[in-house]
N, C-alpha and C positions, 0 to 999 in steps of 0.2 A: 720600507716595509718589505724588506727581505725574507724576513723570518714571519711566519704565520703569527699574528697576535690572537691573543685570547679574545673569545667572545665576550663582548659587552666592555672591554677597555678601549680606554683613550689610546690609539695607536699611533697617531701622528698629530702634528699641528702646522698649518700654515698661515702666514702674515701675506695677506692681500693689499698692496698699496699701490698709488700712482707713481712713486719714485721708489723702486725696489732698491736701486743700488744705494740711495741715501739709507735706506732702513738697515741693508745689509752692512753698511759702513757702521752704524751705530750700534748694532748688535754684536760686530766684531770687537768694536772698543769697550763697550759695556759689558757685555757676557762673556768674552773671549772666544766667541764662536769664529771657526773658521769657515769661508764660503768656498763652495765648488760651484762653478755655472752650469746648470742645467738647460740646452739648447731648447729652445721653445719654436725653432723655425722663425729666422728674423730677428730675434732678441732672447736674451737668457733669464731666466730665474735663477735662483740660487738653492742648493742643498747646504745646511749649515750643520757644521760638525763640531762637537766638543775638543778639549784639549787630547783625549785619547782617540779621535778619530772615528768616534760613534755619531753617526747621523741624528739630528735632534730636532731639526725644524726645517722648512722651506719658507723662504721668503719669494713672493711672486709680483709680479706686475698686475696691475688692474687691466689687463688685455685680454683679448681672445676671448676664450670662454670663462676667464675670472672678471671680464668687465664689469659685469653687474653685482660683484660680491663687495660686500662693505668694507671698510677698511678697518680689520679685527683680527685677532688671533682665532682661526677657525681650527677647532677639534675636531678628528676624526675618530668616531666609535664604530667599533668592528661589531657587525652584524653576520647572523648566518645567511639570511636570506633578504637581499636588499628588496625587492617587490612587496614581500609581506611587511617588511619594517615600514616603508612608504604608505602602503595602505592603512596600517595602524595610525601612523602619524596624522594621517588625512581624516579617517574615523574620529580620533580623539581631538580634533580641532586645530591640528597643527597644519601645515603647508608646505609644499615644494617649491624652494628659492630658485635651484638649479636642477634640470633633470639628470636622470642615470648617464654617466659617462664611464667608459672603460679606462683601466688604468693597471698596466703591468699583469694582464689576464684576469685582473678582479674589478669590481664596479664600484662606483661611489655617487653620491648625489648630496645635495645640500638642502637641508630642510628649517623650518622655523616652527618652534613649539607654540603651543597656545599662549604663553606668556610674552612672546615675541623674540626670544633667545635664539640664534642660529648656530647650527653645529652641521657637521657631514657626517654621513653615515657610508660606512666602507665594508663591502663583501669582498673577502679574499678570493683568489682563484680556486682554492680548495674547499671552500665552505660550500654546504649542502644547498 
């Protein structure tokens, strides 16, 4: 997420699973993605890049702050004000799955919508 994504767009996706190395190897073989280890302090998750070197996804271990996330592709939707979006989520019958966390100067959280679908909301560092 080095370039500020447009508000309302899906700006990233992560796959969080018990065996990130197996998933890394699977997507390297199936999709042609190239893994780059990302140190998480004691273990590594992986940033996956396409053939042109563009980062396309993350593959993460279900450990640490990701321990309670379901094994699924998690999209990140860019929002202007994370706190406002969380309040609206809850007001409209959704719930907070994982509380706000900092990332590269921005913030994100994981929510569940009223239908049970899970996604992340991401507020970039330069959002209002």
